[in-house]
Residue frames as qw, qx, qy, qz and C-alpha x, y, z in Angstrom:
[[0.470, -0.817, 0.275, -0.188, 53.94, 109.44, 96.44],
 [0.897, -0.247, 0.288, 0.227, 56.05, 106.19, 96.37],
 [0.701, 0.525, 0.102, 0.471, 57.89, 107.42, 93.18],
 [0.004, -0.906, 0.171, -0.387, 58.77, 110.72, 94.97],
 [0.683, -0.650, 0.332, -0.030, 60.23, 108.79, 97.95],
 [0.897, 0.108, 0.251, 0.347, 62.26, 106.59, 95.59],
 [0.469, 0.745, 0.026, 0.473, 63.58, 109.66, 93.72],
 [0.277, -0.887, 0.246, -0.276, 64.51, 111.39, 96.95],
 [0.829, -0.437, 0.330, 0.117, 66.39, 108.33, 98.19],
 [0.804, 0.346, 0.196, 0.443, 68.29, 107.99, 94.94],
 [0.210, 0.867, -0.073, 0.446, 69.18, 111.74, 94.98],
 [0.523, -0.790, 0.285, -0.144, 70.43, 111.47, 98.57],
 [0.887, -0.167, 0.328, 0.278, 72.66, 108.49, 97.65],
 [0.663, 0.580, 0.132, 0.453, 74.00, 110.16, 94.60],
 [0.112, -0.951, 0.131, -0.258, 74.98, 113.18, 96.75],
 [0.757, -0.563, 0.298, 0.146, 77.46, 110.95, 98.61],
 [0.725, -0.018, 0.444, 0.526, 79.52, 110.39, 95.45],
 [0.134, 0.831, -0.021, -0.540, 80.75, 113.56, 93.87],
 [0.005, 0.563, -0.649, -0.512, 83.08, 112.08, 91.26],
 [0.373, 0.129, 0.910, 0.125, 80.96, 109.11, 90.04],
 [0.451, 0.251, -0.242, -0.822, 78.61, 109.03, 87.08],
 [0.664, 0.171, 0.686, -0.242, 75.83, 106.65, 86.26],
 [0.336, 0.395, -0.574, -0.634, 75.68, 105.00, 82.83],
 [0.858, 0.124, 0.317, -0.385, 73.50, 102.34, 81.26],
 [0.324, -0.339, 0.819, 0.330, 75.19, 99.23, 79.81],
 [0.368, 0.128, -0.671, -0.631, 74.22, 97.39, 76.62],
 [0.263, -0.254, -0.930, 0.038, 72.35, 94.87, 78.75],
 [0.316, -0.679, -0.361, -0.555, 70.26, 97.74, 80.20],
 [0.663, -0.516, -0.406, 0.361, 71.93, 97.68, 83.60],
 [0.003, -0.954, 0.094, -0.283, 72.84, 100.88, 85.33],
 [0.810, -0.076, -0.239, 0.530, 76.49, 101.14, 86.43],
 [0.234, -0.968, 0.038, 0.076, 78.32, 103.70, 88.51],
 [0.799, 0.316, -0.055, 0.508, 81.77, 104.73, 87.25],
 [0.250, -0.954, 0.112, 0.121, 84.53, 106.79, 88.83],
 [0.732, 0.488, -0.249, 0.406, 88.24, 107.44, 88.07],
 [0.572, -0.803, 0.102, 0.131, 91.19, 107.83, 90.35],
 [0.346, 0.798, -0.490, 0.061, 94.91, 108.64, 89.85],
 [0.551, -0.492, 0.662, -0.124, 95.86, 105.69, 92.12],
 [0.134, 0.301, -0.903, -0.275, 97.22, 102.40, 90.68],
 [0.704, -0.132, -0.511, -0.475, 94.83, 99.59, 89.83],
 [0.553, -0.079, -0.772, 0.303, 96.13, 97.48, 92.75],
 [0.013, -0.010, -0.483, 0.876, 95.32, 100.23, 95.24],
 [0.558, -0.021, -0.108, -0.822, 91.76, 100.67, 93.92],
 [0.705, -0.036, -0.665, -0.244, 91.30, 96.90, 93.83],
 [0.385, -0.064, -0.753, 0.529, 92.45, 96.39, 97.40],
 [0.200, 0.038, 0.305, -0.930, 90.13, 99.20, 98.56],
 [0.650, -0.047, -0.399, -0.645, 87.28, 97.56, 96.62],
 [0.565, -0.102, -0.812, 0.103, 87.80, 94.36, 98.66],
 [0.129, -0.150, -0.613, 0.765, 87.49, 96.33, 101.93],
 [0.386, 0.014, -0.053, -0.921, 84.42, 98.26, 100.66],
 [0.681, -0.113, -0.577, -0.437, 82.55, 95.07, 99.89],
 [0.547, -0.149, -0.767, 0.300, 83.50, 93.21, 103.07],
 [0.082, -0.137, -0.492, 0.856, 82.80, 96.10, 105.38],
 [0.483, 0.006, -0.151, -0.862, 79.49, 96.67, 103.59],
 [0.672, -0.039, 0.621, -0.401, 78.50, 93.07, 104.54],
 [0.829, 0.452, -0.146, -0.295, 79.11, 91.52, 101.09],
 [0.733, -0.297, 0.560, 0.247, 81.10, 88.31, 100.87],
 [0.335, 0.670, -0.459, -0.478, 83.15, 87.90, 97.71],
 [0.903, 0.087, 0.411, -0.094, 82.78, 84.81, 95.54],
 [0.770, 0.495, 0.190, 0.356, 84.91, 85.80, 92.56],
 [0.279, -0.868, 0.186, 0.366, 88.29, 87.59, 92.66],
 [0.777, 0.454, 0.140, 0.413, 90.21, 88.23, 89.44],
 [0.560, -0.482, -0.085, 0.669, 93.31, 90.05, 90.57],
 [0.134, -0.396, 0.155, 0.895, 93.27, 93.78, 89.63],
 [0.111, -0.122, -0.657, -0.736, 90.33, 93.19, 87.29],
 [0.545, -0.362, -0.400, -0.642, 87.08, 92.15, 88.94],
 [0.067, 0.010, 0.842, -0.535, 85.35, 91.31, 92.27],
 [0.519, -0.232, -0.497, -0.656, 81.90, 89.73, 92.40],
 [0.404, -0.216, 0.648, -0.608, 79.61, 88.90, 95.27],
 [0.168, 0.095, 0.981, 0.033, 77.66, 85.58, 95.48],
 [0.409, -0.140, -0.429, -0.793, 74.38, 85.10, 93.66],
 [0.705, -0.385, -0.545, -0.238, 73.15, 82.75, 96.37],
 [0.461, -0.677, 0.381, -0.430, 72.92, 82.73, 100.15],
 [0.089, -0.372, 0.910, -0.159, 74.55, 79.88, 102.14],
 [0.546, 0.150, 0.720, -0.401, 71.10, 78.22, 102.39],
 [0.348, 0.216, 0.800, 0.439, 70.69, 78.20, 98.57],
 [0.219, 0.829, 0.476, -0.196, 68.18, 81.04, 98.35],
 [0.476, 0.652, 0.141, 0.573, 68.89, 83.85, 95.84],
 [0.401, -0.200, -0.251, 0.858, 71.01, 86.69, 97.26],
 [0.076, 0.803, 0.418, -0.418, 69.29, 89.94, 97.91],
 [0.350, 0.906, -0.150, -0.183, 71.65, 91.63, 95.46],
 [0.869, 0.046, 0.178, 0.460, 74.77, 90.92, 93.41],
 [0.016, -0.959, 0.139, 0.248, 77.54, 93.47, 93.18],
 [0.847, 0.258, 0.148, 0.441, 80.32, 93.51, 90.61],
 [0.152, -0.895, 0.195, 0.371, 83.41, 95.79, 90.72],
 [0.814, 0.416, 0.171, 0.368, 85.62, 96.18, 87.65],
 [0.325, -0.808, 0.193, 0.453, 88.99, 97.88, 87.47],
 [0.751, 0.464, 0.253, 0.397, 90.87, 99.10, 84.43],
 [0.390, -0.485, 0.109, 0.775, 93.86, 101.36, 83.87],
 [0.404, 0.817, 0.376, 0.170, 92.99, 104.28, 81.63],
 [0.341, 0.785, -0.153, 0.494, 96.05, 106.29, 80.82],
 [0.229, 0.343, -0.599, 0.686, 97.26, 107.85, 84.05],
 [0.529, -0.246, 0.333, -0.741, 94.05, 106.96, 85.93],
 [0.011, -0.085, -0.996, 0.010, 92.23, 103.84, 87.06],
 [0.520, -0.175, -0.278, -0.789, 88.58, 103.41, 86.18],
 [0.114, 0.063, 0.912, -0.390, 86.30, 101.72, 88.75],
 [0.487, -0.154, -0.421, -0.749, 82.90, 100.49, 87.68],
 [0.236, 0.035, 0.839, -0.489, 80.31, 99.30, 90.18],
 [0.509, -0.106, -0.551, -0.653, 77.32, 97.31, 88.83],
 [0.289, -0.010, 0.810, -0.510, 74.58, 95.91, 91.03],
 [0.479, -0.169, -0.622, -0.596, 71.58, 93.77, 90.17],
 [0.472, -0.104, 0.594, -0.643, 68.59, 92.71, 92.30],
 [0.104, -0.037, -0.942, -0.318, 67.18, 89.30, 91.37],
 [0.600, -0.290, -0.268, -0.696, 63.53, 88.50, 91.19],
 [0.685, -0.429, 0.412, -0.421, 62.03, 86.37, 94.00],
 [0.989, 0.075, 0.113, -0.056, 62.81, 83.17, 92.17],
 [0.455, -0.633, 0.491, 0.388, 66.39, 84.16, 91.41],
 [0.698, 0.306, 0.577, 0.292, 65.92, 83.34, 87.70],
 [0.365, 0.680, 0.273, 0.574, 65.99, 86.84, 86.24],
 [0.271, -0.001, -0.247, 0.930, 66.77, 90.45, 87.15],
 [0.009, -0.754, -0.611, 0.243, 64.14, 92.57, 88.80],
 [0.299, 0.222, 0.272, 0.887, 63.63, 95.68, 86.70],
 [0.164, -0.838, -0.513, -0.082, 60.78, 97.49, 88.55],
 [0.057, 0.835, -0.118, 0.535, 61.27, 101.17, 89.62],
 [0.650, -0.715, 0.172, -0.193, 61.65, 100.06, 93.12],
 [0.926, -0.116, 0.166, 0.319, 64.39, 97.54, 92.25],
 [0.558, 0.600, 0.023, 0.573, 66.16, 100.08, 90.05],
 [0.228, -0.868, 0.135, -0.420, 66.18, 102.48, 93.01],
 [0.850, -0.483, 0.205, 0.046, 67.62, 99.79, 95.23],
 [0.850, 0.257, 0.087, 0.450, 70.33, 99.13, 92.64],
 [0.250, 0.780, -0.058, 0.571, 71.30, 102.81, 92.53],
 [0.542, -0.775, 0.177, -0.272, 71.44, 102.96, 96.34],
 [0.937, -0.212, 0.182, 0.209, 73.66, 99.93, 96.52],
 [0.698, 0.455, 0.076, 0.548, 76.00, 101.23, 93.84],
 [0.059, 0.825, -0.113, 0.550, 76.33, 104.71, 95.31],
 [0.676, -0.698, 0.187, -0.147, 76.91, 103.43, 98.83],
 [0.906, -0.074, 0.190, 0.371, 79.68, 101.09, 97.64],
 [0.512, 0.616, 0.064, 0.595, 81.16, 103.82, 95.45],
 [0.272, -0.892, 0.085, -0.350, 81.02, 106.27, 98.38],
 [0.826, -0.505, 0.216, 0.126, 83.07, 103.83, 100.54],
 [0.807, 0.229, 0.194, 0.509, 85.61, 103.46, 97.69],
 [0.272, 0.778, 0.044, 0.564, 85.96, 107.23, 97.04],
 [0.476, -0.846, 0.118, -0.211, 86.28, 108.01, 100.74],
 [0.854, -0.362, 0.257, 0.270, 89.03, 105.41, 101.18],
 [0.690, 0.425, 0.161, 0.563, 90.92, 106.47, 98.02],
 [0.034, 0.907, 0.000, 0.421, 90.89, 110.06, 99.22],
 [0.608, -0.752, 0.246, -0.061, 92.87, 108.97, 102.29],
 [0.921, 0.063, 0.154, 0.352, 95.56, 107.03, 100.41],
 [0.153, -0.847, 0.315, 0.399, 98.99, 108.67, 100.27],
 [0.612, 0.643, -0.432, -0.159, 101.26, 108.31, 97.26],
 [0.984, -0.136, -0.033, 0.109, 102.99, 104.86, 97.39],
 [0.155, -0.824, 0.540, 0.078, 106.61, 104.70, 98.49],
 [0.766, 0.360, -0.530, -0.051, 108.95, 102.21, 96.79],
 [0.724, -0.549, 0.359, -0.214, 109.74, 99.45, 99.20],
 [0.207, -0.446, 0.861, 0.131, 112.17, 96.58, 99.42],
 [0.618, 0.281, 0.722, -0.132, 109.32, 94.30, 98.37],
 [0.547, 0.788, 0.050, -0.278, 108.98, 96.32, 95.14],
 [0.126, 0.727, -0.647, -0.194, 112.69, 95.86, 94.40],
 [0.417, -0.175, 0.891, -0.042, 112.36, 92.14, 95.06],
 [0.658, 0.528, 0.484, -0.233, 109.36, 91.89, 92.76],
 [0.432, 0.825, -0.266, -0.248, 111.38, 93.68, 90.00],
 [0.007, 0.570, -0.817, -0.082, 114.16, 91.16, 90.53],
 [0.794, 0.041, -0.462, -0.392, 111.68, 88.33, 90.34],
 [0.100, -0.359, 0.818, -0.438, 112.48, 86.98, 93.77],
 [0.220, -0.203, -0.954, -0.021, 110.75, 83.81, 94.93],
 [0.106, -0.589, -0.746, 0.291, 107.10, 84.56, 95.60],
 [0.051, -0.581, -0.140, 0.800, 107.33, 88.24, 94.89],
 [0.279, 0.403, -0.415, -0.766, 106.70, 88.04, 91.15],
 [0.867, 0.222, 0.202, -0.398, 104.22, 85.96, 89.09],
 [0.649, 0.577, -0.492, -0.068, 107.17, 84.73, 86.99],
 [0.364, 0.281, -0.807, 0.371, 108.63, 82.99, 90.08],
 [0.647, -0.491, -0.042, -0.581, 105.75, 81.77, 92.27],
 [0.293, -0.344, 0.825, -0.340, 105.92, 79.61, 95.38],
 [0.618, 0.060, -0.672, -0.403, 104.98, 76.15, 94.27],
 [0.386, -0.234, 0.692, -0.564, 102.85, 74.21, 96.77],
 [0.767, 0.101, -0.368, -0.516, 101.12, 71.55, 94.65],
 [0.567, -0.330, 0.704, -0.272, 100.58, 68.07, 96.04],
 [0.261, -0.042, 0.938, 0.222, 99.96, 64.55, 94.82],
 [0.169, 0.618, 0.755, 0.138, 96.32, 65.45, 94.12],
 [0.114, 0.542, 0.236, 0.799, 94.94, 68.70, 92.75],
 [0.463, -0.772, -0.298, -0.318, 92.78, 69.23, 95.80],
 [0.723, -0.376, -0.243, 0.526, 95.92, 69.18, 98.02],
 [0.422, 0.359, 0.056, 0.830, 97.05, 72.50, 96.54],
 [0.256, -0.747, -0.168, -0.591, 94.53, 74.70, 98.29],
 [0.780, -0.611, -0.117, 0.058, 95.30, 73.18, 101.69],
 [0.750, -0.023, -0.027, 0.660, 99.09, 73.39, 101.02],
 [0.189, 0.638, 0.065, 0.743, 98.75, 77.14, 100.30],
 [0.502, -0.782, -0.040, -0.367, 97.21, 77.78, 103.74],
 [0.893, -0.374, -0.057, 0.245, 99.72, 75.50, 105.44],
 [0.637, 0.282, -0.007, 0.718, 102.64, 77.23, 103.75],
 [0.005, 0.690, 0.025, 0.723, 101.45, 80.74, 104.61],
 [0.681, -0.689, -0.063, -0.239, 100.59, 79.76, 108.25],
 [0.872, -0.280, -0.028, 0.400, 104.11, 78.51, 108.70],
 [0.431, 0.606, -0.025, 0.668, 105.71, 81.73, 107.36],
 [0.469, -0.726, -0.270, 0.423, 107.18, 84.14, 109.91],
 [0.172, 0.978, -0.096, 0.068, 108.63, 87.65, 109.66],
 [0.524, 0.608, -0.478, 0.357, 112.43, 88.20, 109.71],
 [0.050, -0.414, 0.689, -0.594, 112.46, 88.10, 113.53],
 [0.107, -0.152, -0.974, 0.129, 109.95, 85.26, 113.85],
 [0.366, 0.144, 0.237, -0.888, 106.84, 87.57, 113.85],
 [0.455, 0.364, 0.807, -0.093, 103.54, 85.77, 113.20],
 [0.013, 0.076, -0.520, -0.851, 102.03, 86.38, 109.73],
 [0.475, 0.485, 0.567, -0.467, 98.53, 87.15, 108.66],
 [0.138, -0.081, 0.688, 0.708, 97.35, 86.83, 105.08],
 [0.512, 0.520, 0.372, -0.574, 94.47, 87.73, 102.88],
 [0.524, 0.239, 0.690, 0.438, 93.74, 86.21, 99.42],
 [0.122, 0.490, -0.110, -0.856, 93.56, 88.97, 96.80],
 [0.743, 0.507, 0.079, -0.430, 92.45, 86.84, 93.92],
 [0.795, 0.031, 0.516, 0.316, 93.64, 84.75, 91.05],
 [0.312, 0.850, -0.205, -0.372, 95.69, 85.89, 88.02],
 [0.036, -0.660, 0.712, 0.236, 98.48, 84.99, 85.56],
 [0.934, 0.193, 0.150, -0.261, 97.15, 82.17, 83.47],
 [0.035, 0.610, -0.765, -0.203, 99.69, 79.49, 82.55],
 [0.799, 0.158, -0.485, -0.319, 99.75, 76.01, 81.01],
 [0.224, -0.367, 0.847, -0.313, 99.72, 72.97, 83.31],
 [0.407, -0.060, -0.857, -0.312, 98.41, 69.44, 82.81],
 [0.188, -0.296, -0.826, 0.442, 96.83, 69.65, 86.24],
 [0.182, 0.255, 0.191, -0.930, 94.69, 72.67, 85.51],
 [0.557, 0.528, 0.532, -0.357, 91.20, 72.95, 84.04],
 [0.715, 0.677, 0.167, 0.050, 91.56, 72.20, 80.34],
 [0.781, 0.212, -0.017, 0.587, 95.25, 72.50, 80.71],
 [0.120, 0.691, -0.050, 0.711, 95.14, 75.98, 82.22],
 [0.558, -0.471, -0.525, 0.437, 96.13, 77.06, 85.77],
 [0.033, -0.867, -0.042, -0.495, 95.99, 80.36, 87.66],
 [0.412, 0.103, -0.575, 0.699, 98.23, 81.70, 90.40],
 [0.406, -0.802, -0.438, -0.027, 96.76, 82.89, 93.69],
 [0.260, 0.519, -0.243, 0.777, 97.91, 86.24, 95.07],
 [0.576, -0.630, -0.489, 0.180, 98.00, 86.76, 98.85],
 [0.015, 0.802, -0.220, 0.555, 98.57, 89.98, 100.82],
 [0.788, -0.238, -0.466, 0.324, 100.86, 89.14, 103.71],
 [0.149, -0.830, 0.165, -0.512, 101.48, 91.21, 106.87],
 [0.733, -0.246, -0.508, 0.381, 103.50, 90.90, 110.07],
 [0.364, -0.893, -0.171, 0.203, 104.05, 93.21, 113.05],
 [0.388, -0.626, 0.284, 0.614, 106.49, 96.01, 112.18],
 [0.438, 0.238, 0.621, 0.605, 105.98, 95.75, 108.40],
 [0.086, 0.369, 0.042, -0.925, 105.29, 99.20, 106.92],
 [0.585, 0.311, -0.259, -0.703, 103.51, 98.03, 103.77],
 [0.864, 0.012, 0.460, -0.204, 101.90, 94.64, 103.07],
 [0.076, -0.425, 0.790, 0.435, 103.72, 92.23, 100.78],
 [0.828, 0.315, 0.002, -0.463, 102.02, 90.41, 97.89],
 [0.290, -0.340, 0.881, 0.156, 103.16, 86.76, 97.38],
 [0.711, 0.292, -0.334, -0.546, 102.14, 84.61, 94.40],
 [0.488, -0.230, 0.830, -0.142, 101.49, 80.90, 94.95],
 [0.538, 0.256, -0.630, -0.497, 101.08, 78.06, 92.45],
 [0.684, -0.200, 0.527, -0.464, 98.79, 75.35, 93.82],
 [0.916, 0.321, -0.080, -0.227, 99.31, 72.96, 90.87],
 [0.678, 0.507, -0.487, 0.215, 103.05, 72.34, 90.72],
 [0.836, -0.463, -0.198, 0.217, 104.88, 70.44, 93.46],
 [0.155, -0.941, 0.296, 0.049, 107.66, 72.37, 95.15],
 [0.739, 0.449, -0.438, 0.246, 111.22, 71.53, 94.03],
 [0.771, -0.409, -0.321, 0.368, 113.57, 70.41, 96.81],
 [0.495, -0.012, -0.076, 0.865, 115.59, 73.63, 96.34],
 [0.019, -0.779, -0.442, -0.445, 112.73, 76.07, 96.53],
 [0.315, -0.013, -0.400, 0.861, 113.43, 77.67, 99.95],
 [0.052, -0.764, -0.591, 0.253, 111.39, 80.53, 101.19],
 [0.296, 0.850, 0.200, 0.386, 110.85, 84.10, 100.02],
 [0.432, 0.230, -0.308, 0.816, 113.52, 86.70, 100.94],
 [0.204, -0.401, 0.176, -0.875, 112.73, 88.58, 104.09],
 [0.808, -0.339, -0.045, -0.479, 110.78, 85.78, 105.71],
 [0.050, -0.360, 0.908, -0.210, 111.58, 82.83, 108.03],
 [0.630, -0.147, -0.667, -0.369, 109.81, 79.62, 108.77],
 [0.459, -0.369, 0.558, -0.584, 107.97, 78.47, 111.88],
 [0.307, -0.012, 0.949, -0.077, 106.62, 75.05, 112.75],
 [0.266, -0.129, -0.685, -0.666, 104.14, 73.68, 110.22],
 [0.556, -0.136, 0.272, -0.774, 100.53, 73.83, 111.40],
 [0.206, 0.014, 0.977, -0.058, 98.82, 70.53, 112.19]]
């Protein structure tokens, strides 16, 4: 009887996702895969919302590549489940892969019982359903002024010309990023909100881990802005005196 209830629950969950298919990885994990004609960045951004709105915090964010939820709760106990989203451009489509695992009670291995496998499929299909629903509502992107600034490699708009906010110590960089973004304003002084999208764009720096640093990408919004702007920040390199601010923005008082 229990196996029948599990099968019914899985079948109901799978019915929510019409375009997805389940596949088993080399490690024996079951993953859910779907494809969309939208760009990778669109699918990635929707993946962030799908996890956060589903109650999953995100511990690892590799821009346009992967999102992973924590393996531990704040109190140190094993998380009830761990979800990984992977994104890859495949020709004219973007492939999205959702993989979930349920740890055993000790958090030392993966639970592989029928009940755990059913829970994994339920998690994956629910997350995928949120992604598919959101993607279906997305309109084709319109080229914006921010896109033109990114193509021109304007300050902050392109990884090749990031905003440098490094300090005297490596740990200053993270705080300086927040201070910089909190002092930004829109062109008419509008307050700015921001969301970290993840890390990307590996580069050499003596201040990085084993000589390697990563940029942080932030989605920035302000009232009246039609589409959010993505800015790239370098938390390792101190700002040159001539750096200025990204085009289209102004500065407000620095937060205390």
